[in-house]
N, C-alpha and C positions, 0 to 999 in steps of 0.2 A: 569448502565454500565459505568467505567470507561475503555479510552482507553489511552496506554504511550506506544510510537514511539520512537526508539534509532537505533543507524546503520549507521546515517548521516556522512560526514564530506567531505574533499576533496581529490579530485586523479584526477591523468591523465588522459584522453584520453588513452580509449582501457583496464584501470582498472575494478574494480569489486567491486561493496559493497553489504553490505547484511543489508536489513532493518529489523526491526523485532516491531512489534505492537503487545503489551500485555494486553488483556481484561480482566477487573475484576468487580466484583459484579455479575449482573444477566447474565451470560455467557449461560448457556445451552438454552438459548432463542433465542438466534443469527441465524441466516440464513446466507447471505451470509458479506461477508466481505468484505472492498473494500482497492486499493490505487489510491489516485488522486494525483495529482501534479500542482504547480502554480508556472509559473516563475513570474520577476517582470514585470509587464504591459501587463502579460497577465492573460487571465482565469481561473478558476481550470479545468482540464480534467484528466478525470478517465483513471488510466493508466494500473488494471487490476481489474479483480473481482473473484472471488472463492466463488463458494457454499459450503454449510456444507456437500456435498458429495462429493465435490471436482473438482466440474465441472470447467472449468478456460477461461475466455476468457481476450484478451489481446488489446487496442491501437496499431493500425497499425505500430506505429512510434517506439515501444519496442517488437514488434513479431520477435520471434527468439535471443534476447537479454536478456528478464527477463523472471522469474519464480514466478508466486507468488505460495504459500504453506499455509498449515496451520495446526498446532498439536491442534485438539479438546480437547484433555486429559488436556493440557497445555494451551487453550484459547489464544493463539498464531498466528498469521499470519506472513507471512511472504516477501521478494522480495526479490530475487537474481537479482542484475543485472549487466551483463555484459559488455563488450566492449561500456564500456562508453564512450560519445560522449557529447563534449560541450553545446549542446540542451537539454541533460538530467538534465542541472542544474536548480534546481529549491528547493522550499519547500516540501516534499511529506507528506502528509496526509491519514490516515488510518481510515479505517470509517469503523461501523459495523450498520446490522439494525436487527431491529427483526419485523417479519409481524404480521400484526393482519388484517387476513379478506384480503380486498383487500388493503388495507391502513399499514402504515409502520410506527416506532418511527428510527430513524437515530442518531449515538452517533458516533462525531470527536475527533480523539487525538489531540496532541496539534501539529503535526509537526515538521518531521526531516528535518533539510536543507540539500543537496547535491551538491556539487561544482566539477565540471569536468573542471580542467586546459587542454586548448590545447597543 
């Protein structure tokens, strides 16, 4: 499985961006898909997750502002980010997992930079 993220950029505080992550390869076996982010000097943190069936969960810091969605037919996951804040500045990474019983294999995209100016 290969993941290609896109959609990052520079935006003013209060603005919006939509990230996309297209998967290719053995995509039919992908279960959950995730967005993570990592700011300079900080650990990578989970932003949002979506199950194959569309169930979602979010970090408290983005609830009400970000929306994760996926199109299984296109093997693509999206992250709609609204009301962006300077603290959302980070490199955003998509992640996909294939479950095999109690274990899993995960794949990472190359990351896309989001910079929010105040």
